[in-house]
mmCIF file as Biopython writes it, N, C-alpha, C and O atoms, coordinates in Angstrom:
data_model
#
loop_
_atom_site.group_PDB
_atom_site.id
_atom_site.type_symbol
_atom_site.label_atom_id
_atom_site.label_alt_id
_atom_site.label_comp_id
_atom_site.label_asym_id
_atom_site.label_entity_id
_atom_site.label_seq_id
_atom_site.pdbx_PDB_ins_code
_atom_site.Cartn_x
_atom_site.Cartn_y
_atom_site.Cartn_z
_atom_site.occupancy
_atom_site.B_iso_or_equiv
_atom_site.auth_seq_id
_atom_site.auth_asym_id
_atom_site.pdbx_PDB_model_num
ATOM 1   N N  . MET A ? 1  ? -48.628 -4.009 -34.851 1.0 0.0 1  A 1 
ATOM 2   C CA . MET A ? 1  ? -47.228 -4.280 -35.111 1.0 0.0 1  A 1 
ATOM 3   C C  . MET A ? 1  ? -46.365 -3.041 -34.792 1.0 0.0 1  A 1 
ATOM 4   O O  . MET A ? 1  ? -45.216 -3.177 -34.372 1.0 0.0 1  A 1 
ATOM 5   N N  . GLY A ? 2  ? -46.917 -1.849 -34.990 1.0 0.0 2  A 1 
ATOM 6   C CA . GLY A ? 2  ? -46.192 -0.637 -34.654 1.0 0.0 2  A 1 
ATOM 7   C C  . GLY A ? 2  ? -45.885 -0.548 -33.162 1.0 0.0 2  A 1 
ATOM 8   O O  . GLY A ? 2  ? -44.843 -0.032 -32.758 1.0 0.0 2  A 1 
ATOM 9   N N  . ASN A ? 3  ? -46.778 -1.041 -32.381 1.0 0.0 3  A 1 
ATOM 10  C CA . ASN A ? 3  ? -46.576 -0.996 -30.926 1.0 0.0 3  A 1 
ATOM 11  C C  . ASN A ? 3  ? -45.401 -1.880 -30.536 1.0 0.0 3  A 1 
ATOM 12  O O  . ASN A ? 3  ? -44.653 -1.514 -29.629 1.0 0.0 3  A 1 
ATOM 13  N N  . LEU A ? 4  ? -45.207 -3.009 -31.170 1.0 0.0 4  A 1 
ATOM 14  C CA . LEU A ? 4  ? -44.121 -3.904 -30.895 1.0 0.0 4  A 1 
ATOM 15  C C  . LEU A ? 4  ? -42.776 -3.255 -31.248 1.0 0.0 4  A 1 
ATOM 16  O O  . LEU A ? 4  ? -41.791 -3.403 -30.524 1.0 0.0 4  A 1 
ATOM 17  N N  . LYS A ? 5  ? -42.757 -2.549 -32.352 1.0 0.0 5  A 1 
ATOM 18  C CA . LYS A ? 5  ? -41.525 -1.824 -32.741 1.0 0.0 5  A 1 
ATOM 19  C C  . LYS A ? 5  ? -41.149 -0.766 -31.750 1.0 0.0 5  A 1 
ATOM 20  O O  . LYS A ? 5  ? -39.973 -0.598 -31.428 1.0 0.0 5  A 1 
ATOM 21  N N  . GLU A ? 6  ? -42.155 -0.030 -31.249 1.0 0.0 6  A 1 
ATOM 22  C CA . GLU A ? 6  ? -41.915 0.973  -30.238 1.0 0.0 6  A 1 
ATOM 23  C C  . GLU A ? 6  ? -41.408 0.364  -28.932 1.0 0.0 6  A 1 
ATOM 24  O O  . GLU A ? 6  ? -40.519 0.905  -28.274 1.0 0.0 6  A 1 
ATOM 25  N N  . THR A ? 7  ? -41.993 -0.760 -28.584 1.0 0.0 7  A 1 
ATOM 26  C CA . THR A ? 7  ? -41.585 -1.464 -27.341 1.0 0.0 7  A 1 
ATOM 27  C C  . THR A ? 7  ? -40.159 -1.943 -27.465 1.0 0.0 7  A 1 
ATOM 28  O O  . THR A ? 7  ? -39.392 -1.802 -26.513 1.0 0.0 7  A 1 
ATOM 29  N N  . ILE A ? 8  ? -39.772 -2.500 -28.588 1.0 0.0 8  A 1 
ATOM 30  C CA . ILE A ? 8  ? -38.400 -2.961 -28.815 1.0 0.0 8  A 1 
ATOM 31  C C  . ILE A ? 8  ? -37.427 -1.766 -28.777 1.0 0.0 8  A 1 
ATOM 32  O O  . ILE A ? 8  ? -36.347 -1.866 -28.194 1.0 0.0 8  A 1 
ATOM 33  N N  . LYS A ? 9  ? -37.799 -0.674 -29.378 1.0 0.0 9  A 1 
ATOM 34  C CA . LYS A ? 9  ? -36.991 0.525  -29.373 1.0 0.0 9  A 1 
ATOM 35  C C  . LYS A ? 9  ? -36.842 1.029  -27.952 1.0 0.0 9  A 1 
ATOM 36  O O  . LYS A ? 9  ? -35.746 1.429  -27.560 1.0 0.0 9  A 1 
ATOM 37  N N  . LYS A ? 10 ? -37.902 1.021  -27.174 1.0 0.0 10 A 1 
ATOM 38  C CA . LYS A ? 10 ? -37.838 1.479  -25.789 1.0 0.0 10 A 1 
ATOM 39  C C  . LYS A ? 10 ? -36.949 0.561  -24.953 1.0 0.0 10 A 1 
ATOM 40  O O  . LYS A ? 10 ? -36.177 1.046  -24.126 1.0 0.0 10 A 1 
ATOM 41  N N  . ILE A ? 11 ? -37.040 -0.745 -25.151 1.0 0.0 11 A 1 
ATOM 42  C CA . ILE A ? 11 ? -36.201 -1.701 -24.447 1.0 0.0 11 A 1 
ATOM 43  C C  . ILE A ? 11 ? -34.741 -1.442 -24.737 1.0 0.0 11 A 1 
ATOM 44  O O  . ILE A ? 11 ? -33.920 -1.418 -23.820 1.0 0.0 11 A 1 
ATOM 45  N N  . LYS A ? 12 ? -34.407 -1.249 -25.999 1.0 0.0 12 A 1 
ATOM 46  C CA . LYS A ? 12 ? -33.005 -1.033 -26.372 1.0 0.0 12 A 1 
ATOM 47  C C  . LYS A ? 12 ? -32.471 0.272  -25.745 1.0 0.0 12 A 1 
ATOM 48  O O  . LYS A ? 12 ? -31.329 0.346  -25.290 1.0 0.0 12 A 1 
ATOM 49  N N  . SER A ? 13 ? -33.333 1.280  -25.740 1.0 0.0 13 A 1 
ATOM 50  C CA . SER A ? 13 ? -32.917 2.570  -25.145 1.0 0.0 13 A 1 
ATOM 51  C C  . SER A ? 13 ? -32.705 2.397  -23.667 1.0 0.0 13 A 1 
ATOM 52  O O  . SER A ? 13 ? -31.723 2.905  -23.124 1.0 0.0 13 A 1 
ATOM 53  N N  . LEU A ? 14 ? -33.596 1.695  -22.996 1.0 0.0 14 A 1 
ATOM 54  C CA . LEU A ? 14 ? -33.441 1.435  -21.560 1.0 0.0 14 A 1 
ATOM 55  C C  . LEU A ? 14 ? -32.214 0.592  -21.236 1.0 0.0 14 A 1 
ATOM 56  O O  . LEU A ? 14 ? -31.542 0.832  -20.233 1.0 0.0 14 A 1 
ATOM 57  N N  . GLU A ? 15 ? -31.927 -0.372 -22.060 1.0 0.0 15 A 1 
ATOM 58  C CA . GLU A ? 15 ? -30.736 -1.196 -21.858 1.0 0.0 15 A 1 
ATOM 59  C C  . GLU A ? 15 ? -29.481 -0.366 -21.994 1.0 0.0 15 A 1 
ATOM 60  O O  . GLU A ? 15 ? -28.531 -0.538 -21.230 1.0 0.0 15 A 1 
ATOM 61  N N  . ALA A ? 16 ? -29.473 0.540  -22.969 1.0 0.0 16 A 1 
ATOM 62  C CA . ALA A ? 16 ? -28.288 1.423  -23.138 1.0 0.0 16 A 1 
ATOM 63  C C  . ALA A ? 16 ? -28.155 2.372  -21.964 1.0 0.0 16 A 1 
ATOM 64  O O  . ALA A ? 16 ? -27.041 2.632  -21.510 1.0 0.0 16 A 1 
ATOM 65  N N  . GLU A ? 17 ? -29.251 2.891  -21.468 1.0 0.0 17 A 1 
ATOM 66  C CA . GLU A ? 17 ? -29.182 3.780  -20.303 1.0 0.0 17 A 1 
ATOM 67  C C  . GLU A ? 17 ? -28.707 3.024  -19.068 1.0 0.0 17 A 1 
ATOM 68  O O  . GLU A ? 17 ? -27.918 3.544  -18.279 1.0 0.0 17 A 1 
ATOM 69  N N  . LYS A ? 18 ? -29.189 1.801  -18.907 1.0 0.0 18 A 1 
ATOM 70  C CA . LYS A ? 18 ? -28.777 0.941  -17.766 1.0 0.0 18 A 1 
ATOM 71  C C  . LYS A ? 18 ? -27.245 0.754  -17.817 1.0 0.0 18 A 1 
ATOM 72  O O  . LYS A ? 18 ? -26.555 0.910  -16.810 1.0 0.0 18 A 1 
ATOM 73  N N  . LYS A ? 19 ? -26.740 0.419  -19.003 1.0 0.0 19 A 1 
ATOM 74  C CA . LYS A ? 19 ? -25.306 0.188  -19.137 1.0 0.0 19 A 1 
ATOM 75  C C  . LYS A ? 19 ? -24.534 1.446  -18.767 1.0 0.0 19 A 1 
ATOM 76  O O  . LYS A ? 19 ? -23.527 1.376  -18.062 1.0 0.0 19 A 1 
ATOM 77  N N  . SER A ? 20 ? -24.994 2.574  -19.233 1.0 0.0 20 A 1 
ATOM 78  C CA . SER A ? 20 ? -24.358 3.849  -18.942 1.0 0.0 20 A 1 
ATOM 79  C C  . SER A ? 20 ? -24.355 4.143  -17.420 1.0 0.0 20 A 1 
ATOM 80  O O  . SER A ? 20 ? -23.345 4.557  -16.851 1.0 0.0 20 A 1 
ATOM 81  N N  . LEU A ? 21 ? -25.494 3.919  -16.805 1.0 0.0 21 A 1 
ATOM 82  C CA . LEU A ? 21 ? -25.617 4.159  -15.372 1.0 0.0 21 A 1 
ATOM 83  C C  . LEU A ? 21 ? -24.755 3.202  -14.563 1.0 0.0 21 A 1 
ATOM 84  O O  . LEU A ? 21 ? -24.190 3.599  -13.544 1.0 0.0 21 A 1 
ATOM 85  N N  . MET A ? 22 ? -24.644 1.962  -14.989 1.0 0.0 22 A 1 
ATOM 86  C CA . MET A ? 22 ? -23.780 0.997  -14.298 1.0 0.0 22 A 1 
ATOM 87  C C  . MET A ? 22 ? -22.303 1.431  -14.364 1.0 0.0 22 A 1 
ATOM 88  O O  . MET A ? 22 ? -21.568 1.300  -13.386 1.0 0.0 22 A 1 
ATOM 89  N N  . LEU A ? 23 ? -21.881 1.949  -15.533 1.0 0.0 23 A 1 
ATOM 90  C CA . LEU A ? 23 ? -20.506 2.435  -15.660 1.0 0.0 23 A 1 
ATOM 91  C C  . LEU A ? 23 ? -20.297 3.630  -14.729 1.0 0.0 23 A 1 
ATOM 92  O O  . LEU A ? 23 ? -19.264 3.725  -14.066 1.0 0.0 23 A 1 
ATOM 93  N N  . GLU A ? 24 ? -21.284 4.553  -14.676 1.0 0.0 24 A 1 
ATOM 94  C CA . GLU A ? 24 ? -21.157 5.699  -13.813 1.0 0.0 24 A 1 
ATOM 95  C C  . GLU A ? 24 ? -21.082 5.305  -12.347 1.0 0.0 24 A 1 
ATOM 96  O O  . GLU A ? 24 ? -20.306 5.878  -11.582 1.0 0.0 24 A 1 
ATOM 97  N N  . ILE A ? 25 ? -21.890 4.325  -11.958 1.0 0.0 25 A 1 
ATOM 98  C CA . ILE A ? 25 ? -21.863 3.814  -10.576 1.0 0.0 25 A 1 
ATOM 99  C C  . ILE A ? 25 ? -20.471 3.243  -10.254 1.0 0.0 25 A 1 
ATOM 100 O O  . ILE A ? 25 ? -19.920 3.518  -9.187  1.0 0.0 25 A 1 
ATOM 101 N N  . ASP A ? 26 ? -19.913 2.460  -11.165 1.0 0.0 26 A 1 
ATOM 102 C CA . ASP A ? 26 ? -18.572 1.898  -10.965 1.0 0.0 26 A 1 
ATOM 103 C C  . ASP A ? 26 ? -17.557 3.013  -10.717 1.0 0.0 26 A 1 
ATOM 104 O O  . ASP A ? 26 ? -16.766 2.937  -9.777  1.0 0.0 26 A 1 
ATOM 105 N N  . GLU A ? 27 ? -17.579 4.039  -11.550 1.0 0.0 27 A 1 
ATOM 106 C CA . GLU A ? 27 ? -16.658 5.155  -11.393 1.0 0.0 27 A 1 
ATOM 107 C C  . GLU A ? 27 ? -16.850 5.873  -10.066 1.0 0.0 27 A 1 
ATOM 108 O O  . GLU A ? 27 ? -15.879 6.196  -9.381  1.0 0.0 27 A 1 
ATOM 109 N N  . LEU A ? 28 ? -18.115 6.124  -9.700  1.0 0.0 28 A 1 
ATOM 110 C CA . LEU A ? 28 ? -18.377 6.815  -8.432  1.0 0.0 28 A 1 
ATOM 111 C C  . LEU A ? 28 ? -17.941 5.943  -7.226  1.0 0.0 28 A 1 
ATOM 112 O O  . LEU A ? 28 ? -17.485 6.480  -6.217  1.0 0.0 28 A 1 
ATOM 113 N N  . GLU A ? 29 ? -18.075 4.648  -7.322  1.0 0.0 29 A 1 
ATOM 114 C CA . GLU A ? 29 ? -17.617 3.745  -6.254  1.0 0.0 29 A 1 
ATOM 115 C C  . GLU A ? 29 ? -16.086 3.836  -6.138  1.0 0.0 29 A 1 
ATOM 116 O O  . GLU A ? 29 ? -15.551 3.842  -5.029  1.0 0.0 29 A 1 
ATOM 117 N N  . LYS A ? 30 ? -15.397 3.905  -7.254  1.0 0.0 30 A 1 
ATOM 118 C CA . LYS A ? 30 ? -13.942 4.044  -7.218  1.0 0.0 30 A 1 
ATOM 119 C C  . LYS A ? 30 ? -13.517 5.330  -6.558  1.0 0.0 30 A 1 
ATOM 120 O O  . LYS A ? 30 ? -12.565 5.346  -5.778  1.0 0.0 30 A 1 
ATOM 121 N N  . VAL A ? 31 ? -14.217 6.419  -6.864  1.0 0.0 31 A 1 
ATOM 122 C CA . VAL A ? 31 ? -13.924 7.732  -6.283  1.0 0.0 31 A 1 
ATOM 123 C C  . VAL A ? 31 ? -14.207 7.684  -4.791  1.0 0.0 31 A 1 
ATOM 124 O O  . VAL A ? 31 ? -13.411 8.191  -4.001  1.0 0.0 31 A 1 
ATOM 125 N N  . ALA A ? 32 ? -15.303 7.096  -4.395  1.0 0.0 32 A 1 
ATOM 126 C CA . ALA A ? 32 ? -15.654 6.997  -2.953  1.0 0.0 32 A 1 
ATOM 127 C C  . ALA A ? 32 ? -14.583 6.173  -2.212  1.0 0.0 32 A 1 
ATOM 128 O O  . ALA A ? 32 ? -14.145 6.569  -1.132  1.0 0.0 32 A 1 
ATOM 129 N N  . ASP A ? 33 ? -14.167 5.052  -2.772  1.0 0.0 33 A 1 
ATOM 130 C CA . ASP A ? 33 ? -13.149 4.251  -2.125  1.0 0.0 33 A 1 
ATOM 131 C C  . ASP A ? 33 ? -11.831 5.000  -2.013  1.0 0.0 33 A 1 
ATOM 132 O O  . ASP A ? 33 ? -11.135 4.866  -1.007  1.0 0.0 33 A 1 
ATOM 133 N N  . ALA A ? 34 ? -11.480 5.771  -3.001  1.0 0.0 34 A 1 
ATOM 134 C CA . ALA A ? 34 ? -10.251 6.544  -2.945  1.0 0.0 34 A 1 
ATOM 135 C C  . ALA A ? 34 ? -10.347 7.612  -1.868  1.0 0.0 34 A 1 
ATOM 136 O O  . ALA A ? 34 ? -9.379  7.836  -1.142  1.0 0.0 34 A 1 
ATOM 137 N N  . LYS A ? 35 ? -11.492 8.278  -1.746  1.0 0.0 35 A 1 
ATOM 138 C CA . LYS A ? 35 ? -11.696 9.282  -0.713  1.0 0.0 35 A 1 
ATOM 139 C C  . LYS A ? 35 ? -11.614 8.638  0.668   1.0 0.0 35 A 1 
ATOM 140 O O  . LYS A ? 35 ? -10.984 9.194  1.567   1.0 0.0 35 A 1 
ATOM 141 N N  . ALA A ? 36 ? -12.225 7.502  0.847   1.0 0.0 36 A 1 
ATOM 142 C CA . ALA A ? 36 ? -12.213 6.844  2.128   1.0 0.0 36 A 1 
ATOM 143 C C  . ALA A ? 36 ? -10.739 6.463  2.518   1.0 0.0 36 A 1 
ATOM 144 O O  . ALA A ? 36 ? -10.324 6.641  3.663   1.0 0.0 36 A 1 
ATOM 145 N N  . ALA A ? 37 ? -10.001 5.955  1.557   1.0 0.0 37 A 1 
ATOM 146 C CA . ALA A ? 37 ? -8.594  5.611  1.825   1.0 0.0 37 A 1 
ATOM 147 C C  . ALA A ? 37 ? -7.797  6.833  2.200   1.0 0.0 37 A 1 
ATOM 148 O O  . ALA A ? 37 ? -6.985  6.798  3.124   1.0 0.0 37 A 1 
ATOM 149 N N  . ALA A ? 38 ? -8.032  7.934  1.470   1.0 0.0 38 A 1 
ATOM 150 C CA . ALA A ? 38 ? -7.286  9.156  1.782   1.0 0.0 38 A 1 
ATOM 151 C C  . ALA A ? 38 ? -7.650  9.663  3.180   1.0 0.0 38 A 1 
ATOM 152 O O  . ALA A ? 38 ? -6.769  10.121 3.907   1.0 0.0 38 A 1 
ATOM 153 N N  . LEU A ? 39 ? -8.902  9.594  3.567   1.0 0.0 39 A 1 
ATOM 154 C CA . LEU A ? 39 ? -9.283  10.027 4.889   1.0 0.0 39 A 1 
ATOM 155 C C  . LEU A ? 39 ? -8.673  9.111  5.988   1.0 0.0 39 A 1 
ATOM 156 O O  . LEU A ? 39 ? -8.262  9.578  7.051   1.0 0.0 39 A 1 
ATOM 157 N N  . GLU A ? 40 ? -8.633  7.834  5.696   1.0 0.0 40 A 1 
ATOM 158 C CA . GLU A ? 40 ? -8.006  6.910  6.662   1.0 0.0 40 A 1 
ATOM 159 C C  . GLU A ? 40 ? -6.527  7.264  6.870   1.0 0.0 40 A 1 
ATOM 160 O O  . GLU A ? 40 ? -6.038  7.249  8.000   1.0 0.0 40 A 1 
ATOM 161 N N  . ARG A ? 41 ? -5.817  7.580  5.783   1.0 0.0 41 A 1 
ATOM 162 C CA . ARG A ? 41 ? -4.422  7.978  5.900   1.0 0.0 41 A 1 
ATOM 163 C C  . ARG A ? 41 ? -4.293  9.283  6.652   1.0 0.0 41 A 1 
ATOM 164 O O  . ARG A ? 41 ? -3.402  9.427  7.490   1.0 0.0 41 A 1 
ATOM 165 N N  . GLU A ? 42 ? -5.161  10.233 6.370   1.0 0.0 42 A 1 
ATOM 166 C CA . GLU A ? 42 ? -5.139  11.548 7.073   1.0 0.0 42 A 1 
ATOM 167 C C  . GLU A ? 42 ? -5.381  11.386 8.553   1.0 0.0 42 A 1 
ATOM 168 O O  . GLU A ? 42 ? -4.695  12.001 9.369   1.0 0.0 42 A 1 
ATOM 169 N N  . ILE A ? 43 ? -6.347  10.565 8.908   1.0 0.0 43 A 1 
ATOM 170 C CA . ILE A ? 43 ? -6.668  10.335 10.303  1.0 0.0 43 A 1 
ATOM 171 C C  . ILE A ? 43 ? -5.494  9.674  11.026  1.0 0.0 43 A 1 
ATOM 172 O O  . ILE A ? 43 ? -5.168  10.044 12.154  1.0 0.0 43 A 1 
ATOM 173 N N  . ALA A ? 44 ? -4.868  8.706  10.383  1.0 0.0 44 A 1 
ATOM 174 C CA . ALA A ? 44 ? -3.698  8.044  10.969  1.0 0.0 44 A 1 
ATOM 175 C C  . ALA A ? 44 ? -2.575  9.054  11.214  1.0 0.0 44 A 1 
ATOM 176 O O  . ALA A ? 44 ? -1.901  9.007  12.243  1.0 0.0 44 A 1 
ATOM 177 N N  . MET A ? 45 ? -2.383  9.958  10.268  1.0 0.0 45 A 1 
ATOM 178 C CA . MET A ? 45 ? -1.351  10.967 10.463  1.0 0.0 45 A 1 
ATOM 179 C C  . MET A ? 45 ? -1.713  11.912 11.614  1.0 0.0 45 A 1 
ATOM 180 O O  . MET A ? 45 ? -0.843  12.276 12.405  1.0 0.0 45 A 1 
ATOM 181 N N  . LEU A ? 46 ? -2.970  12.308 11.716  1.0 0.0 46 A 1 
ATOM 182 C CA . LEU A ? 46 ? -3.423  13.174 12.797  1.0 0.0 46 A 1 
ATOM 183 C C  . LEU A ? 46 ? -3.251  12.504 14.171  1.0 0.0 46 A 1 
ATOM 184 O O  . LEU A ? 46 ? -2.844  13.132 15.148  1.0 0.0 46 A 1 
ATOM 185 N N  . ARG A ? 47 ? -3.577  11.208 14.204  1.0 0.0 47 A 1 
ATOM 186 C CA . ARG A ? 47 ? -3.375  10.448 15.466  1.0 0.0 47 A 1 
ATOM 187 C C  . ARG A ? 47 ? -1.901  10.431 15.848  1.0 0.0 47 A 1 
ATOM 188 O O  . ARG A ? 47 ? -1.564  10.607 17.019  1.0 0.0 47 A 1 
ATOM 189 N N  . ASP A ? 48 ? -1.028  10.223 14.885  1.0 0.0 48 A 1 
ATOM 190 C CA . ASP A ? 48 ? 0.412   10.250 15.154  1.0 0.0 48 A 1 
ATOM 191 C C  . ASP A ? 48 ? 0.834   11.614 15.633  1.0 0.0 48 A 1 
ATOM 192 O O  . ASP A ? 48 ? 1.654   11.709 16.547  1.0 0.0 48 A 1 
ATOM 193 N N  . ASP A ? 49 ? 0.317   12.660 15.064  1.0 0.0 49 A 1 
ATOM 194 C CA . ASP A ? 49 ? 0.627   14.027 15.498  1.0 0.0 49 A 1 
ATOM 195 C C  . ASP A ? 49 ? 0.189   14.261 16.916  1.0 0.0 49 A 1 
ATOM 196 O O  . ASP A ? 49 ? 0.910   14.898 17.684  1.0 0.0 49 A 1 
ATOM 197 N N  . VAL A ? 50 ? -1.000  13.753 17.296  1.0 0.0 50 A 1 
ATOM 198 C CA . VAL A ? 50 ? -1.474  13.927 18.651  1.0 0.0 50 A 1 
ATOM 199 C C  . VAL A ? 50 ? -0.571  13.161 19.624  1.0 0.0 50 A 1 
ATOM 200 O O  . VAL A ? 50 ? -0.202  13.698 20.669  1.0 0.0 50 A 1 
ATOM 201 N N  . ARG A ? 51 ? -0.214  11.930 19.300  1.0 0.0 51 A 1 
ATOM 202 C CA . ARG A ? 51 ? 0.680   11.159 20.137  1.0 0.0 51 A 1 
ATOM 203 C C  . ARG A ? 51 ? 2.009   11.879 20.320  1.0 0.0 51 A 1 
ATOM 204 O O  . ARG A ? 51 ? 2.526   11.987 21.432  1.0 0.0 51 A 1 
ATOM 205 N N  . SER A ? 52 ? 2.551   12.369 19.213  1.0 0.0 52 A 1 
ATOM 206 C CA . SER A ? 52 ? 3.862   13.041 19.269  1.0 0.0 52 A 1 
ATOM 207 C C  . SER A ? 52 ? 3.753   14.293 20.137  1.0 0.0 52 A 1 
ATOM 208 O O  . SER A ? 52 ? 4.637   14.529 20.961  1.0 0.0 52 A 1 
ATOM 209 N N  . LEU A ? 53 ? 2.736   15.079 19.990  1.0 0.0 53 A 1 
ATOM 210 C CA . LEU A ? 53 ? 2.590   16.294 20.796  1.0 0.0 53 A 1 
ATOM 211 C C  . LEU A ? 53 ? 2.393   15.985 22.253  1.0 0.0 53 A 1 
ATOM 212 O O  . LEU A ? 53 ? 2.925   16.691 23.109  1.0 0.0 53 A 1 
ATOM 213 N N  . LYS A ? 54 ? 1.633   14.936 22.565  1.0 0.0 54 A 1 
ATOM 214 C CA . LYS A ? 54 ? 1.470   14.529 23.936  1.0 0.0 54 A 1 
ATOM 215 C C  . LYS A ? 54 ? 2.787   14.131 24.561  1.0 0.0 54 A 1 
ATOM 216 O O  . LYS A ? 54 ? 3.067   14.501 25.701  1.0 0.0 54 A 1 
ATOM 217 N N  . ILE A ? 55 ? 3.604   13.381 23.834  1.0 0.0 55 A 1 
ATOM 218 C CA . ILE A ? 55 ? 4.898   12.987 24.321  1.0 0.0 55 A 1 
ATOM 219 C C  . ILE A ? 55 ? 5.777   14.205 24.531  1.0 0.0 55 A 1 
ATOM 220 O O  . ILE A ? 55 ? 6.454   14.325 25.551  1.0 0.0 55 A 1 
ATOM 221 N N  . LEU A ? 56 ? 5.763   15.098 23.569  1.0 0.0 56 A 1 
ATOM 222 C CA . LEU A ? 56 ? 6.546   16.324 23.650  1.0 0.0 56 A 1 
ATOM 223 C C  . LEU A ? 56 ? 6.160   17.155 24.861  1.0 0.0 56 A 1 
ATOM 224 O O  . LEU A ? 56 ? 7.014   17.799 25.471  1.0 0.0 56 A 1 
ATOM 225 N N  . MET A ? 57 ? 4.893   17.145 25.212  1.0 0.0 57 A 1 
ATOM 226 C CA . MET A ? 57 ? 4.393   17.952 26.316  1.0 0.0 57 A 1 
ATOM 227 C C  . MET A ? 57 ? 4.365   17.168 27.625  1.0 0.0 57 A 1 
ATOM 228 O O  . MET A ? 57 ? 3.876   17.674 28.635  1.0 0.0 57 A 1 
ATOM 229 N N  . GLY A ? 58 ? 4.888   15.923 27.622  1.0 0.0 58 A 1 
ATOM 230 C CA . GLY A ? 58 ? 4.940   15.143 28.821  1.0 0.0 58 A 1 
ATOM 231 C C  . GLY A ? 58 ? 3.603   14.576 29.248  1.0 0.0 58 A 1 
ATOM 232 O O  . GLY A ? 58 ? 3.378   14.381 30.442  1.0 0.0 58 A 1 
ATOM 233 N N  . GLN A ? 59 ? 2.721   14.309 28.321  1.0 0.0 59 A 1 
ATOM 234 C CA . GLN A ? 59 ? 1.389   13.807 28.668  1.0 0.0 59 A 1 
ATOM 235 C C  . GLN A ? 59 ? 1.194   12.412 28.124  1.0 0.0 59 A 1 
ATOM 236 O O  . GLN A ? 59 ? 0.095   12.097 27.667  1.0 0.0 59 A 1 
ATOM 237 N N  . GLU A ? 60 ? 2.174   11.581 28.147  1.0 0.0 60 A 1 
ATOM 238 C CA . GLU A ? 60 ? 2.059   10.263 27.528  1.0 0.0 60 A 1 
ATOM 239 C C  . GLU A ? 60 ? 0.853   9.477  28.022  1.0 0.0 60 A 1 
ATOM 240 O O  . GLU A ? 60 ? 0.113   8.919  27.212  1.0 0.0 60 A 1 
ATOM 241 N N  . GLY A ? 61 ? 0.638   9.421  29.337  1.0 0.0 61 A 1 
ATOM 242 C CA . GLY A ? 61 ? -0.448  8.622  29.859  1.0 0.0 61 A 1 
ATOM 243 C C  . GLY A ? 61 ? -1.669  9.434  30.252  1.0 0.0 61 A 1 
ATOM 244 O O  . GLY A ? 61 ? -2.710  8.865  30.579  1.0 0.0 61 A 1 
ATOM 245 N N  . ASP A ? 62 ? -1.555  10.756 30.223  1.0 0.0 62 A 1 
ATOM 246 C CA . ASP A ? 62 ? -2.629  11.627 30.682  1.0 0.0 62 A 1 
ATOM 247 C C  . ASP A ? 62 ? -3.196  12.332 29.485  1.0 0.0 62 A 1 
ATOM 248 O O  . ASP A ? 62 ? -2.539  13.198 28.908  1.0 0.0 62 A 1 
ATOM 249 N N  . SER A ? 63 ? -4.414  11.979 29.091  1.0 0.0 63 A 1 
ATOM 250 C CA . SER A ? 63 ? -5.002  12.533 27.889  1.0 0.0 63 A 1 
ATOM 251 C C  . SER A ? 63 ? -5.806  13.811 28.090  1.0 0.0 63 A 1 
ATOM 252 O O  . SER A ? 63 ? -6.165  14.469 27.113  1.0 0.0 63 A 1 
ATOM 253 N N  . ASN A ? 64 ? -6.103  14.184 29.367  1.0 0.0 64 A 1 
ATOM 254 C CA . ASN A ? 64 ? -6.975  15.310 29.593  1.0 0.0 64 A 1 
ATOM 255 C C  . ASN A ? 64 ? -6.318  16.489 30.274  1.0 0.0 64 A 1 
ATOM 256 O O  . ASN A ? 64 ? -6.862  17.592 30.230  1.0 0.0 64 A 1 
ATOM 257 N N  . GLN A ? 65 ? -5.186  16.303 30.894  1.0 0.0 65 A 1 
ATOM 258 C CA . GLN A ? 65 ? -4.579  17.412 31.651  1.0 0.0 65 A 1 
ATOM 259 C C  . GLN A ? 65 ? -3.349  17.918 30.955  1.0 0.0 65 A 1 
ATOM 260 O O  . GLN A ? 65 ? -2.591  17.162 30.348  1.0 0.0 65 A 1 
ATOM 261 N N  . LEU A ? 66 ? -3.168  19.221 31.055  1.0 0.0 66 A 1 
ATOM 262 C CA . LEU A ? 66 ? -2.012  19.897 30.452  1.0 0.0 66 A 1 
ATOM 263 C C  . LEU A ? 66 ? -1.015  20.153 31.573  1.0 0.0 66 A 1 
ATOM 264 O O  . LEU A ? 66 ? -1.336  20.802 32.569  1.0 0.0 66 A 1 
ATOM 265 N N  . LYS A ? 67 ? 0.186   19.641 31.401  1.0 0.0 67 A 1 
ATOM 266 C CA . LYS A ? 67 ? 1.237   19.852 32.409  1.0 0.0 67 A 1 
ATOM 267 C C  . LYS A ? 67 ? 2.092   21.022 31.950  1.0 0.0 67 A 1 
ATOM 268 O O  . LYS A ? 67 ? 2.646   21.017 30.851  1.0 0.0 67 A 1 
ATOM 269 N N  . ILE A ? 68 ? 2.186   22.022 32.813  1.0 0.0 68 A 1 
ATOM 270 C CA . ILE A ? 68 ? 3.029   23.180 32.538  1.0 0.0 68 A 1 
ATOM 271 C C  . ILE A ? 68 ? 4.061   23.278 33.605  1.0 0.0 68 A 1 
ATOM 272 O O  . ILE A ? 68 ? 3.730   23.233 34.790  1.0 0.0 68 A 1 
ATOM 273 N N  . SER A ? 69 ? 5.340   23.415 33.217  1.0 0.0 69 A 1 
ATOM 274 C CA . SER A ? 69 ? 6.439   23.471 34.152  1.0 0.0 69 A 1 
ATOM 275 C C  . SER A ? 69 ? 6.732   24.887 34.510  1.0 0.0 69 A 1 
ATOM 276 O O  . SER A ? 69 ? 7.640   25.149 35.299  1.0 0.0 69 A 1 
#
């Protein structure tokens, strides 16, 4: 009978740990999603900067050559 009590205690402990780990996973997923969104915004801004600089330098259609007047 003592073995059954230990098994029940172990199961409850494992269930509590599982719940804690699931909550931690949810939080980490939220952080990862936020980081991915921030990187997407940063990349979009960098692409806009590249486009603007190319236009400023007269390279609208030419992506590899630098035109110097």
